[in-house]
C-alpha positions in Angstrom: -10.2 -13.8 -23.4 -11.4 -12.1 -20.2 -14.4 -14.5 -19.9 -12.1 -17.4 -20.5 -9.9 -16.3 -17.5 -13.0 -15.7 -15.3 -14.5 -19.1 -16.2 -11.3 -20.9 -15.5 -11.2 -19.2 -12.0 -14.9 -20.1 -11.4 -14.2 -23.8 -12.2 -11.3 -23.9 -9.8 -13.0 -21.8 -7.1 -16.3 -23.6 -6.7 -15.9 -23.7 -3.0 -13.5 -20.8 -2.5 -14.2 -17.1 -2.6 -11.5 -15.7 -5.0 -11.4 -11.9 -5.7 -9.7 -10.7 -8.8 -6.5 -8.8 -8.4 -3.7 -7.5 -10.5 -0.6 -9.5 -11.3 2.9 -8.2 -11.2 4.8 -8.7 -14.4 8.5 -9.2 -15.0 10.0 -5.8 -15.6 11.9 -5.2 -18.9 12.9 -2.3 -21.1 11.1 -2.1 -24.4 13.1 0.0 -26.9 10.5 1.6 -29.2 11.5 5.3 -29.2 15.1 6.4 -29.2 15.7 9.7 -27.5 19.2 11.0 -27.9 20.2 11.9 -24.3 22.5 14.6 -23.1 25.2 14.2 -20.5 25.4 17.2 -18.1 28.3 17.7 -15.7 27.9 20.1 -12.7 31.3 21.0 -11.5 30.1 23.1 -8.5 32.5 26.0 -7.8 35.5 24.6 -9.6 36.6 26.0 -12.9 34.9 24.2 -15.9 37.1 22.0 -18.1 36.3 21.8 -21.8 35.3 18.2 -22.6 33.9 17.5 -26.1 30.3 16.4 -26.1 29.6 17.5 -22.5 27.3 20.3 -21.5 28.4 22.3 -18.4 25.6 23.5 -16.1 26.1 25.6 -12.9 23.9 25.2 -9.8 22.5 28.7 -10.0 21.3 28.1 -13.5 19.6 24.7 -13.1 19.0 22.9 -9.9 17.1 19.7 -10.8 15.2 18.1 -8.0 15.5 14.3 -7.9 12.3 12.2 -7.7 10.7 11.8 -4.3 11.4 8.5 -2.6 8.2 6.5 -2.1 6.1 6.9 1.1 5.1 3.4 2.0 1.5 2.4 2.8 0.3 3.4 6.2 0.1 0.4 8.5 -3.3 1.4 10.0 -6.5 -0.4 10.4 -9.3 1.6 8.7 -12.0 -0.8 7.7 -13.3 0.1 4.3 -15.9 -1.0 1.8 -14.9 -2.7 -1.4 -17.1 -0.6 -3.6 -17.5 -1.0 -7.4 -19.8 1.3 -9.4 -21.5 0.1 -12.6 -23.9 2.5 -14.1 -26.4 3.5 -11.4 -25.7 0.4 -9.4 -23.2 -0.2 -6.6 -21.8 -3.5 -5.8 -19.6 -4.3 -2.8 -18.4 -7.4 -1.0 -16.5 -8.3 2.1 -13.6 -5.9 2.9 -10.1 -7.1 3.2 -9.3 -7.7 6.9 -5.9 -6.7 8.4 -4.3 -9.3 10.5 -0.9 -9.2 12.3 0.6 -12.5 11.2 3.9 -12.2 13.0 5.7 -10.0 15.4 9.0 -11.6 16.4 12.6 -10.8 17.4 15.7 -12.7 16.2 19.4 -12.6 17.1 21.7 -12.3 14.1 25.4 -12.4 13.8 27.3 -9.5 12.1 27.2 -9.8 8.4 24.1 -12.2 8.4 22.2 -12.7 5.2 18.6 -11.7 5.2 16.5 -12.8 2.2 12.9 -11.7 1.3 11.3 -13.4 -1.6 7.9 -13.6 -3.3 6.3 -10.8 -1.2 2.9 -9.6 -2.3 3.1 -6.2 -0.7 5.4 -3.4 0.5 8.7 -3.9 2.4 10.2 -1.3 4.8 13.6 -2.1 6.3 14.9 0.1 9.2 18.3 -0.5 10.6 19.8 -0.5 14.1 23.2 -0.7 15.8 22.1 -3.8 17.8 22.3 -7.4 16.6 18.5 -8.0 17.2 16.3 -8.2 14.2 12.6 -7.3 14.6 10.0 -8.5 12.1 6.4 -7.4 11.8 4.3 -9.1 9.1 0.8 -8.0 8.5 -1.6 -9.7 6.0 -4.6 -8.2 4.2 -7.0 -10.7 2.8 -10.7 -11.5 2.0 -10.1 -14.9 3.4 -10.4 -16.0 7.0 -7.3 -18.2 6.4 -4.9 -16.0 4.4 -1.8 -17.2 2.8 1.2 -17.2 5.2 4.8 -16.3 4.7 7.4 -18.9 5.7 10.0 -17.6 8.1 13.3 -19.5 8.7 16.1 -18.3 10.9 19.6 -19.3 11.9 22.3 -17.3 13.6 23.7 -16.3 10.3 20.6 -16.0 8.2 16.9 -15.0 8.2 14.6 -15.9 5.3 11.0 -14.7 4.8 9.4 -16.2 1.7 6.0 -16.3 0.1 4.7 -19.0 -2.1 5.6 -19.1 -5.8 2.9 -17.6 -8.0 2.2 -18.4 -11.6 3.1 -15.6 -13.9 -0.5 -15.2 -15.2 -2.4 -16.2 -12.1 -5.9 -14.8 -12.5 -7.1 -14.6 -8.9 -4.0 -14.2 -6.8 -3.9 -17.7 -5.4 -7.5 -17.6 -4.4 -7.8 -15.2 -1.5 -6.5 -11.8 -2.5 -3.9 -11.9 0.2 -1.3 -9.2 0.4 1.4 -8.7 3.0 3.1 -5.7 4.5 6.6 -6.2 6.0 8.4 -3.9 8.4 11.8 -5.1 9.6 14.4 -3.6 11.8 17.8 -5.2 11.0 21.4 -4.8 12.2 23.2 -2.3 10.0 25.8 -5.0 9.1 23.3 -7.1 7.2 23.6 -8.5 3.7 20.1 -7.9 2.3 18.6 -9.8 -0.7 15.1 -9.0 -2.0 13.6 -11.0 -4.9 10.1 -10.7 -6.4 8.6 -7.9 -4.3 5.3 -6.8 -5.8 5.3 -3.3 -4.3 7.7 -0.6 -3.2 10.8 -1.2 -1.2 12.5 1.1 1.4 15.8 0.4 3.1 17.5 2.4 5.8 21.2 2.8 6.5 22.8 -0.4 5.5 26.5 -1.3 5.9 26.3 -4.7 4.2 25.6 -5.6 0.6 22.2 -5.0 -1.1 20.6 -6.9 -3.9 17.1 -6.1 -5.1 15.8 -8.0 -8.1 12.3 -7.8 -9.7 10.5 -5.1 -7.7 7.1 -3.9 -8.9 7.4 -0.5 -7.3 9.9 2.2 -6.3 13.2 1.3 -4.6 14.6 3.8 -2.1 17.8 3.3 0.0 18.7 5.7 2.7 22.4 4.7 2.7 24.4 1.8 1.3 28.0 1.4 2.4 28.7 -1.9 0.7 28.0 -3.1 -2.8 24.6 -2.6 -4.3 22.9 -4.5 -7.2 19.4 -3.3 -8.2 17.7 -4.7 -11.3 14.3 -5.1 -13.0 12.4 -2.4 -11.2 9.1 -1.0 -12.3 9.5 2.4 -10.6 12.1 4.9 -9.7 15.4 4.1 -7.9 16.8 6.4 -5.3 19.9 5.5 -3.3 22.5 7.3 -1.3 26.0 5.7 -1.4 29.1 5.9 0.7 32.5 4.3 0.8 32.3 2.6 -2.6 34.5 -0.5 -2.7 34.7 -4.0 -4.1 31.9 -4.8 -6.6 30.6 -1.2 -6.5 27.1 -0.4 -7.7 25.0 -1.9 -10.6 21.6 -0.5 -11.6 19.9 -2.1 -14.6 16.5 -2.5 -16.3 14.6 0.3 -14.6 11.3 1.6 -15.9 11.6 5.0 -14.2 14.2 7.5 -13.0 17.5 6.6 -11.3 19.1 9.0 -8.7 22.4 8.0 -7.1 23.7 10.3 -4.4 27.2 10.1 -2.9 28.0 11.2 0.6 31.8 11.3 0.2 34.3 12.3 -2.4 33.7 9.8 -5.1 36.4 7.7 -6.7 34.7 5.4 -9.2 34.6 4.1 -12.7 31.3 5.1 -14.3 29.7 3.3 -17.2 26.3 3.9 -18.7 24.4 2.2 -21.6 20.9 2.0 -23.0 19.7 5.2 -21.2 16.5 6.5 -22.8 16.5 9.8 -20.8 19.1 12.4 -19.9 22.2 11.7 -17.8 23.2 14.3 -15.3 26.6 14.0 -13.5 26.6 16.6 -10.8 30.0 15.6 -9.3 33.4 17.2 -9.5 36.5 15.6 -11.2 34.7 13.8 -14.0 36.7 12.8 -17.0 35.0 11.0 -20.0 37.1 8.2 -21.4 37.0 7.5 -25.1 34.2 8.5 -27.4 30.6 9.0 -26.4 27.9 7.2 -28.3 24.4 8.5 -27.3 24.1 7.6 -23.6 26.8 4.9 -23.8 30.0 6.2 -22.3 32.7 5.6 -19.7 34.0 8.2 -17.3 36.5 8.3 -14.4 35.2 10.0 -11.3 38.0 11.3 -9.1 40.8 8.8 -9.1 38.6 6.0 -10.4 38.0 2.8 -8.5 34.9 0.7 -7.8 32.6 0.4 -10.8 29.3 2.2 -11.0 27.2 0.8 -13.9 23.8 2.1 -15.0 22.1 0.5 -17.9 18.8 0.1 -19.7 16.9 2.9 -17.9 13.8 4.5 -19.4 14.0 7.8 -17.4 16.5 10.3 -16.3 19.8 9.2 -14.6 21.3 11.6 -12.1 24.5 11.3 -10.1 24.9 14.0 -7.4 26.2 14.8 -4.0 24.1 13.4 -1.0 23.4 15.1 2.3 24.1 13.7 5.8 21.2 13.5 8.2 22.4 16.5 10.2 22.5 18.7 7.1 19.0 17.6 6.0 17.6 18.4 9.5 19.1 21.8 9.3 17.5 22.4 5.9 14.1 21.2 7.2 14.2 23.6 10.2 15.7 26.7 8.6 15.2 26.8 4.9 12.7 29.3 3.6 12.3 27.5 0.3 9.3 25.2 0.2 10.6 23.0 -2.5 13.9 22.3 -0.6 12.0 21.5 2.6 9.6 19.2 0.8 12.4 17.3 -0.8 14.5 17.0 2.3 11.4 15.8 4.3 11.0 13.0 1.7 14.7 12.1 2.0 14.5 12.1 5.8 11.6 9.7 5.7 14.2 7.0 4.9 15.9 7.8 8.2 12.7 7.7 10.4 14.2 5.1 12.7 16.7 7.8 13.8 15.3 9.5 17.0 16.4 12.9 15.8 14.4 12.6 12.6 11.3 11.5 14.5 11.7 14.5 16.9 11.9 16.8 13.8 8.7 15.3 12.4 6.9 15.6 15.7 7.8 19.3 15.7 6.6 19.6 12.1 3.2 18.2 13.1 2.7 21.1 15.4 4.1 24.0 13.5 4.8 23.4 9.9 2.7 25.0 7.2 4.2 23.1 4.3 1.6 20.5 3.1 4.2 18.1 1.8 6.2 18.2 5.0 3.1 17.8 7.2 1.8 14.8 5.2 5.3 13.1 5.2 5.7 13.6 8.9 2.2 12.3 9.7 2.6 9.2 7.6 6.1 8.3 8.7 5.3 8.6 12.4 2.5 6.0 12.2 4.6 3.0 13.3 5.8 5.1 16.3 2.4 6.2 17.5 2.9 4.4 20.8 5.6 7.0 21.7 4.0 9.6 24.0 5.4 12.5 22.0 4.0 11.2 18.8 0.6 10.5 20.4 0.3 14.0 21.8 1.3 15.5 18.5 -1.3 13.5 16.7 -4.0 14.5 19.1 -3.1 18.2 18.8 -3.1 17.9 15.0 -6.4 16.2 14.9 -8.0 18.9 17.1 -6.3 21.7 15.2 -8.3 21.5 12.0 -5.0 21.7 9.9 -4.7 19.6 6.8 -7.5 16.9 6.4 -5.2 14.2 5.0 -2.8 14.5 7.9 -5.6 14.5 10.4 -7.1 11.3 8.9 -3.8 9.6 9.3 -3.6 10.8 12.9 -7.1 9.6 13.7 -6.5 6.2 12.4 -3.1 5.8 14.0 -4.4 6.9 17.4 -7.3 4.5 17.2 -4.9 1.7 16.2 -2.4 2.2 19.0 -4.7 3.6 21.7 -8.1 2.0 21.1 -8.1 0.7 24.6 -7.4 4.2 26.1 -10.7 5.7 27.2 -9.2 9.2 27.2 -8.1 9.0 23.6 -11.5 7.6 22.5 -13.2 10.4 24.3 -11.2 13.0 22.4 -11.8 11.2 19.1 -15.6 11.2 19.8 -15.5 14.9 20.6 -13.9 15.6 17.3 -16.5 13.3 15.6 -19.4 15.2 17.1 -18.1 18.6 16.1 -16.3 17.8 12.8 -17.6 19.4 9.6 -15.4 17.6 7.2 -17.0 14.4 5.8 -13.7 12.6 5.3 -12.6 13.1 8.9 -15.9 11.8 10.3 -15.7 8.8 8.1 -12.1 8.1 9.2 -12.9 8.3 12.9 -16.0 6.0 12.5 -13.8 3.5 10.6 -11.0 3.8 13.1 -13.2 3.2 16.1 -15.3 0.5 14.5 -13.9 -2.2 16.7 -14.7 -0.3 19.9 -18.6 -0.5 19.8 -18.5 -2.4 23.1 -17.8 1.0 24.6 -21.3 2.5 25.3 -20.1 6.0 24.2 -18.9 4.7 20.9 -22.1 2.7 20.3 -24.3 5.8 21.0 -22.2 8.0 18.8 -22.4 5.4 15.9 -26.2 5.1 16.4 -26.5 8.8 16.1 -24.3 8.9 13.0 -26.4 6.1 11.4 -29.5 8.1 12.0 -28.4 11.7 11.3 -25.1 12.0 9.5 -25.3 13.6 6.1 -22.5 11.5 4.5 -23.4 8.1 3.2 -20.0 6.6 3.9 -20.2 7.7 7.5 -23.6 6.1 7.9 -22.5 2.9 6.0 -19.4 2.5 8.2 -21.5 3.1 11.3 -24.1 0.5 10.2 -21.4 -2.1 9.5 -19.7 -1.5 12.9 -23.0 -1.7 14.8 -23.7 -5.1 13.3 -21.8 -6.6 16.2 -24.3 -5.0 18.6 -27.5 -5.9 16.7 -28.9 -7.6 19.7 -29.3 -4.1 21.4 -32.7 -2.6 20.9 -31.4 0.9 19.9 -29.0 -0.6 17.4 -31.6 -2.9 15.9 -34.1 0.0 15.5 -31.5 2.2 13.9 -30.4 -0.6 11.4 -34.0 -1.4 10.6 -34.9 2.2 9.9 -31.8 2.5 7.7 -32.6 -0.7 5.8 -36.1 0.6 5.1 -35.7 4.3 4.6 -32.1 5.5 4.0 -31.9 7.4 0.8 -28.7 5.7 -0.3 -28.6 2.2 -1.6 -25.2 1.6 -0.1 -26.4 2.2 3.5 -29.5 0.1 3.0 -27.5 -2.8 1.8 -25.0 -2.6 4.7 -28.0 -2.4 7.2 -29.5 -5.5 5.5 -26.3 -7.4 6.1 -26.3 -6.4 9.8 -30.0 -7.3 10.2 -29.4 -10.7 8.6 -27.9 -11.8 11.9 -31.4 -11.7 13.4 -33.5 -12.9 10.5 -34.3 -16.1 12.2 -35.8 -14.5 15.3 -37.5 -11.4 14.0 -40.5 -12.1 11.9 -40.7 -8.6 10.3 -37.3 -9.2 8.7 -38.5 -12.0 6.5 -41.0 -9.6 4.8 -38.3 -6.9 4.5 -35.8 -9.2 2.9 -38.2 -11.0 0.5 -39.5 -7.6 -0.6 -35.9 -6.6 -1.6 -35.6 -9.7 -3.8 -37.7 -7.8 -6.3 -36.0 -4.4 -5.9 -35.0 -2.6 -9.1 -31.4 -2.7 -7.9 -29.5 -5.9 -8.2 -27.3 -4.7 -5.3 -30.3 -4.9 -3.0 -31.4 -8.2 -4.5 -28.0 -9.7 -3.8 -27.9 -8.6 -0.2 -31.5 -9.8 0.3 -30.6 -13.2 -1.1 -27.5 -13.3 1.1 -29.7 -12.9 4.2 -32.5 -15.2 3.2 -30.1 -18.1 2.5 -29.4 -18.1 6.2 -33.1 -18.9 6.9 -32.8 -22.3 5.3 -36.5 -22.3 4.4 -37.5 -25.0 2.0 -40.5 -22.9 0.8 -38.2 -20.1 -0.3 -35.6 -22.3 -1.9 -36.9 -22.3 -5.6 -37.2 -18.6 -5.6 -33.7 -18.1 -4.1 -32.1 -20.5 -6.5 -33.5 -18.7 -9.4 -32.5 -15.3 -8.0 -28.9 -16.6 -7.5 -28.8 -17.8 -11.1 -30.0 -14.5 -12.4 -27.3 -12.6 -10.5 -24.6 -14.9 -11.6 -25.6 -14.8 -15.3 -26.2 -11.1 -15.5 -22.9 -10.2 -13.9 -21.0 -12.8 -15.9 -22.5 -11.9 -19.3 -22.2 -8.1 -18.8 -18.7 -8.2 -17.2 -19.9 -6.2 -14.2 -18.4 -7.7 -11.2 -16.4 -10.9 -11.0 -16.4 -11.1 -7.2 -20.2 -10.9 -7.2 -20.3 -13.9 -9.6 -18.2 -15.9 -7.2 -20.1 -14.8 -4.1 -23.5 -15.6 -5.7 -22.1 -19.0 -6.8 -21.2 -19.8 -3.2 -24.7 -18.8 -2.1 -26.2 -21.1 -4.8 -24.0 -23.9 -3.6 -25.4 -23.5 -0.1 -28.9 -23.7 -1.5 -28.5 -26.5 -4.0 -25.0 -28.0 -4.7 -26.3 -29.8 -7.8 -27.7 -26.6 -9.3 -24.3 -24.9 -8.5 -22.6 -27.6 -10.5 -25.0 -27.2 -13.4 -24.3 -23.4 -13.2 -20.6 -24.0 -13.5 -21.2 -26.3 -16.6 -23.3 -23.5 -18.2 -20.6 -21.0 -17.6 -18.0 -23.3 -19.0 -20.1 -23.8 -22.1 -20.5 -20.1 -22.6 -16.8 -19.7 -22.1 -16.1 -22.2 -24.9 -18.4 -20.3 -27.2 -16.9 -16.9 -26.6 -13.2 -18.0 -26.5 
């Protein structure tokens, strides 16, 4: 079956490079194992009331911590290698390139409708008191012409929509494109999200919220209007206030559900189809009628707006929420690491609040809690252009505290301040003295577009020649390809291609040298020698460079080598992207032979299907 899918993609991608990616599926709840849940009611400090079938827990006996809301992907530009390991061989192709597709502001009227649909990537929505919406769309793609999102705007609406995708698309519409959306919207916005194939984060929203078919976590800082969340492949965390009207509906969730209430709750609760336990940690709860497993109705307070939770595979928890001021106090004063870690994750949803950012900046300089430090470093990335954040990142990077947070700081600094010579100088000083491999690799990747700076070029040449870590040398070799005309760079790349102990570095250096294969005679011998290398990785990259020579005398040998690479990878199920890349090289050499190759693969598919 797998070969059938691959062959279909090959037939439709004869002239298009199409990397394989995963496909988001429609989320549903499959009932195979019935677990009889328990309903627990935490009545706080009030006297417990005997209710048949209800277990009463007190806070000092059990204090369950709700699931952490998701931390979104960091919007930073760290060029990386797409590496796949098969046995003793390493294959890698072109990296996904980040592009800023759109950065635009729109004026919206109060209560405007904002709709996001068919988004292949994460969505982060911050909120503001103004009526100006700001939209930043970034794309990540192997293609030079990635798929675009359509944006339509009127005074009362804003729509951002991706193309429809077949449910079982094998190669992600042909170019591996993913998008990252970060929006700042007026608080009084009615937000609709449909078919988001990653996690969703929403700030303090005073309009209605509808999220349907999300392949990731959903976290809502605060919803003051109605909320409808359904078909989610991940946890759901939402803080609610001023319930009214249609209330809250959460259904078909493959994960945990945590609903927190900021005010005294007056609601009508109904649950059904819950596979885990149900915790109701709110006062004034009265069960109505008989309980049947997790199917029950209850009046909270005086009753009122409906709160419906159904078909959830994990734990369901209804509890009191915390205002921002209270959470900031816990972050600064609590001596309990678990409480501070949890409140940092909750505050991440409010990062558009200047007070929260100030607390995170302070944490970067003083906090010893790993979770708090990581959360603060990641959440501040979009605000790295603020002087306080920049200075905190620089101090963190130079401090030696927490490698993961320092990698985030290095990449964010290079992203926002690559044009700042003083920042580059400090990054290069860290690179020269740094003992941690991961930090050096991050700095080289983060500064890879700055090789026009002589100091960066010299540092990278030195790294390519002397660094002990192969990923550092490989990233330096790839970045220096843009300066291959410089004598020192050429000599370093040539030495790496000939002598580096790691195949990965030799292959990257070959790719860099291929830019000069037509004017340096010694490169022809080097590349043709690698055609017979024991590693197919080296054979492929030698083939890739020699195709650019367009030498008729080499054509028969190169055609045969391309055929070998295609067939070996296809038959052994090693690397689909290499099959497609080699097929494109074969088409450059001999279009007719490429067509015959496709026919052969189709025939083999028919036999094995």
